[in-house]
C-alpha positions in Angstrom: 92.7 66.1 106.6 91.0 69.5 107.0 88.6 70.8 104.4 87.8 74.3 103.3 84.5 74.0 105.1 86.6 74.1 108.3 88.3 77.3 107.2 85.0 78.9 106.3 83.4 77.8 109.5 86.2 79.2 111.7 86.1 82.5 109.7 82.3 82.6 110.1 82.6 82.1 113.9 85.2 84.8 114.1 83.2 87.3 112.2 80.1 86.5 114.2 82.0 86.9 117.5 83.5 90.2 116.4 80.5 91.6 114.6 78.6 94.4 116.3 75.6 96.5 115.1 74.0 95.8 111.8 74.2 98.9 109.6 72.5 100.1 106.4 75.8 99.9 104.6 76.2 96.7 102.7 73.9 94.4 100.7 75.8 91.1 101.0 74.0 89.9 104.1 70.9 89.2 102.0 72.6 86.3 100.3 71.1 83.8 102.7 67.7 84.1 101.1 68.2 83.5 97.4 66.6 81.7 94.5 66.7 81.5 90.7 64.1 83.3 88.6 63.8 85.0 85.3 64.5 88.6 86.1 64.2 91.8 84.1 65.6 94.7 86.1 65.0 97.2 83.3 66.1 94.7 80.7 68.8 93.3 83.1 70.6 96.6 83.3 69.6 97.3 86.9 70.3 100.8 88.1 73.4 101.0 85.9 71.3 101.2 82.7 72.9 99.8 79.6 75.7 98.0 81.4 78.3 96.8 78.9 78.4 93.4 80.6 74.7 92.8 80.5 75.0 91.3 77.1 76.5 88.3 78.8 72.9 87.3 79.7 72.3 86.5 76.0 75.0 83.8 76.0 73.8 80.3 76.4 76.2 79.5 79.2 75.1 82.5 81.4 72.0 82.8 83.6 70.9 85.2 86.4 70.8 84.1 90.0 68.5 86.4 92.1 69.3 87.5 95.7 66.2 87.9 97.8 65.6 90.3 100.7 63.3 88.5 103.1 62.4 91.8 104.9 60.8 93.3 101.8 60.0 90.1 99.9 61.6 91.3 96.7 65.0 90.7 95.0 67.9 92.9 95.9 69.3 92.1 92.5 70.7 89.3 90.3 74.1 88.0 89.6 75.2 86.5 86.3 76.6 83.0 86.7 77.4 80.0 84.5 74.4 77.8 83.7 76.3 74.8 85.2 76.1 76.4 88.6 73.1 75.7 90.8 71.5 77.0 94.0 72.7 74.8 96.9 70.5 73.2 99.6 73.5 72.5 101.8 72.6 74.7 104.8 75.0 72.9 107.1 78.0 74.3 105.2 76.1 77.6 104.5 76.5 77.2 100.8 75.0 79.7 98.3 75.9 77.9 95.0 77.5 74.7 93.8 79.0 73.6 90.5 80.7 70.8 88.7 83.8 69.0 90.1 83.2 70.1 93.7 82.8 73.9 93.1 81.5 75.6 96.3 80.5 79.2 96.7 79.6 80.2 100.3 77.1 82.8 101.5 78.8 86.2 102.2 79.6 87.1 105.8 79.8 90.7 107.2 81.2 92.4 110.3 80.5 95.9 111.4 82.3 97.7 114.2 80.6 99.7 116.9 80.6 103.5 116.4 84.0 104.9 117.4 85.5 101.5 117.9 89.3 101.3 117.1 89.9 101.1 113.4 91.5 98.0 112.0 93.0 98.4 108.5 92.4 95.8 105.8 96.0 94.7 105.9 95.8 94.1 109.6 92.5 92.2 109.3 94.0 89.9 106.6 97.3 89.3 108.4 96.0 89.1 112.0 92.7 87.3 111.4 92.4 85.5 108.1 96.0 84.4 107.7 96.3 83.3 111.3 93.1 81.3 111.2 94.0 79.8 107.8 97.5 78.7 109.0 96.1 77.2 112.1 93.8 75.1 110.0 96.6 73.8 107.7 96.1 76.2 104.8 99.0 77.5 102.7 98.9 81.1 101.6 99.3 81.4 97.8 99.0 85.1 96.9 96.9 88.2 97.3 96.0 91.1 94.9 93.7 94.1 94.8 90.3 94.2 93.0 89.9 97.8 92.0 86.7 97.2 90.0 84.9 95.7 93.0 85.8 98.8 95.0 84.1 100.9 92.3 81.0 98.7 92.4 80.8 99.0 96.2 81.1 102.8 95.9 78.4 102.9 93.3 76.0 100.6 95.2 76.4 102.6 98.4 75.7 105.9 96.5 72.2 104.5 95.8 71.3 104.0 99.4 69.7 106.4 101.8 71.9 107.8 104.5 70.4 109.3 107.6 73.5 111.5 108.2 76.2 112.6 105.8 79.1 110.2 105.8 82.4 109.8 103.9 83.6 106.3 103.1 86.9 104.9 101.9 86.7 101.4 100.2 89.3 98.7 99.6 89.1 95.2 98.2 91.8 92.5 98.3 91.5 88.9 97.1 93.5 86.1 98.8 94.1 82.6 97.6 94.8 79.5 99.6 95.6 75.8 99.2 94.6 73.1 101.7 96.3 69.7 102.4 94.0 68.0 99.9 95.1 70.3 97.1 91.8 72.3 97.0 92.2 76.0 96.2 90.1 78.7 98.0 89.4 82.3 97.1 88.6 84.7 99.9 87.6 88.3 98.8 87.7 90.9 101.5 85.6 94.0 100.8 86.5 96.7 103.4 85.4 100.3 104.2 86.1 103.0 106.8 83.3 105.5 107.5 83.7 109.0 108.8 80.4 110.6 109.9 79.9 114.4 109.5 78.2 114.6 112.9 81.2 113.0 114.5 82.5 109.5 115.0 83.7 106.7 112.7 83.4 103.0 112.1 84.7 100.2 109.8 83.4 97.0 108.3 84.2 94.0 106.1 82.2 91.7 103.8 83.8 88.4 102.9 83.0 86.3 99.7 84.4 82.8 99.6 84.9 80.2 96.8 86.6 76.8 96.6 87.4 74.6 93.7 89.9 72.0 92.5 93.1 73.2 90.8 92.0 72.2 87.3 88.9 74.4 87.4 89.9 77.1 89.9 90.9 79.8 87.5 87.9 79.5 85.3 85.5 79.4 88.3 87.3 82.3 90.0 87.0 84.6 86.9 83.3 83.7 86.6 82.7 84.4 90.3 84.4 87.8 90.2 82.6 88.6 86.9 79.3 87.8 88.7 80.1 90.2 91.6 81.2 93.0 89.3 78.1 92.7 87.1 75.5 92.3 89.9 72.3 93.9 88.6 70.7 96.1 91.3 66.9 96.0 91.5 65.6 99.6 91.4 62.4 98.5 93.2 64.4 97.2 96.1 66.4 100.4 96.3 63.2 102.4 96.4 61.7 100.1 99.1 64.9 100.1 101.2 65.4 103.9 101.0 61.7 104.5 101.8 62.0 102.3 104.9 65.1 103.9 106.3 63.8 107.4 105.4 60.6 106.8 107.4 62.6 105.5 110.3 64.7 108.6 110.3 61.6 110.8 110.1 60.0 109.0 113.0 63.1 109.3 115.0 63.3 113.1 114.3 59.6 113.6 115.1 60.0 111.7 118.4 63.0 113.8 119.3 61.1 117.0 118.5 58.2 115.9 120.6 60.4 115.1 123.5 62.1 118.4 123.3 58.8 120.3 123.2 57.6 118.4 126.3 60.8 119.3 128.1 60.4 123.0 127.1 56.8 123.1 128.4 57.7 121.4 131.6 60.5 123.9 132.1 58.2 126.9 131.6 55.7 125.7 134.2 58.1 124.6 136.8 59.5 126.4 139.9 62.7 128.4 140.3 64.1 125.4 142.1 63.5 123.3 139.0 65.1 126.0 136.8 68.2 125.8 139.1 68.3 122.0 138.7 68.0 122.4 134.9 70.8 124.9 134.8 73.0 122.4 136.7 71.9 119.7 134.3 72.8 121.9 131.3 76.2 122.5 132.8 76.7 118.8 133.1 75.5 118.3 129.5 77.9 120.9 128.2 80.8 119.3 130.0 79.8 115.9 128.5 79.4 117.5 125.1 82.9 119.1 125.2 84.3 115.7 126.2 82.6 114.1 123.2 83.9 116.8 120.9 87.4 116.2 122.1 87.0 112.5 121.7 85.6 112.9 118.2 88.6 115.1 117.3 91.1 112.5 118.6 89.2 109.8 116.7 89.3 111.9 113.5 93.1 112.3 113.8 93.4 108.6 114.4 91.5 107.8 111.2 93.6 110.3 109.2 96.7 108.6 110.5 95.5 105.2 109.2 94.9 106.6 105.7 98.5 107.7 105.0 98.5 110.1 102.1 101.4 110.7 99.7 102.0 112.7 96.5 102.5 110.9 93.2 103.2 112.2 89.7 102.1 110.9 86.2 105.5 110.5 84.5 103.9 111.3 81.1 102.0 114.5 81.9 103.6 115.7 85.1 100.1 115.8 86.7 100.3 115.4 90.5 97.9 113.2 92.5 97.4 112.5 96.2 96.7 108.8 97.0 96.0 106.9 100.1 97.8 103.9 101.5 101.2 102.4 102.4 101.9 100.8 99.0 105.3 101.1 97.3 103.9 101.0 93.8 100.7 102.8 92.5 99.1 102.3 89.0 96.5 104.8 87.7 94.0 104.6 84.8 92.4 107.3 82.6 89.6 107.6 85.1 92.0 108.5 88.0 91.3 105.1 89.6 94.4 103.6 91.1 95.7 100.3 92.3 98.3 100.1 95.1 100.6 97.2 95.7 103.9 96.2 97.4 104.6 93.6 94.6 107.1 95.3 92.3 106.4 92.6 89.7 102.7 93.2 89.5 101.4 95.0 86.4 97.7 95.5 86.0 98.1 95.8 82.2 98.7 92.1 82.0 96.2 91.2 84.8 93.1 89.6 83.1 90.9 91.0 85.9 91.6 94.7 85.1 93.6 94.8 81.8 90.7 96.3 79.9 92.1 99.7 80.7 95.4 101.4 80.3 97.3 101.6 83.6 100.3 104.0 84.2 102.8 103.6 87.0 103.0 106.8 89.0 106.3 108.3 90.4 106.6 108.7 94.2 107.3 112.3 95.1 107.8 111.7 98.8 110.8 109.3 98.4 109.6 107.3 101.4 
């Protein structure tokens, strides 16, 4: 019989084969260098200050698991986990944590597209890649559901990071559950974004978190794992070191560009008329290339906007209108204007233990499509 290690391994090989350039966009790739320490990121509040969930650290059954960045030699942050979980030494299966009764939590995997590569939506990624891989390995799809709170965490984390150029990002997160031939359940969380850069161009990426556990402990471990991801405490010292590093790289790049341009200008002034003629020809070629790039960027921008289908929705209680993204038939919104989209007409976040700490209202569809 196949094991969930087979599913994880195939998925890892797929992401490795499809992955392109490493970007300064996500933190999950640091999970490979982790250890357990006593941490105090501003009294375990991290950059989020007095996080309501940080009091979990005072419970006897909760401890903090630090995630190290080998480049800077300091923790990226720390994740609250049950005390029964422990750091794994199983490098063959690429495990991050293990727990009682066969619980396995794998190291996160990430994939980033090349700039201006074709955009693949999260629904296509799950259907064409994960579901096909899982089915081929003998896994039965159980269900999937959105995780709106992880979307908010990823947005907040990204807002702390230095960006060399202005960029607009759209985030989504969907959890999928699976069962193998041995009755072991697996959780695969897909954290997805599309980036549109102000200078032109776009890209997309995914980060995948995986867990497996027997049926009798799956729900408990799943909730603890999601809670750990949501309440990850970000180390302010790491953010400072990371942003300083990328800021210096951007400054050096700009200085080098300025120096090269000054040398070109000096060379042009001291050259002959024949050289000026060649430069004029070169400028004309550059302008043609630039116009082609602008046209390509415009087509790419239209393509991205087509992916993020927007429709008008109305709060049935107040009559307030909203514009939301996505293809979902049903949309729920809370008091913070955060929304959850789904095609499952039976899904109600007000009875979903993962998000029912807020009041969710189902919006009316104005577009009738």
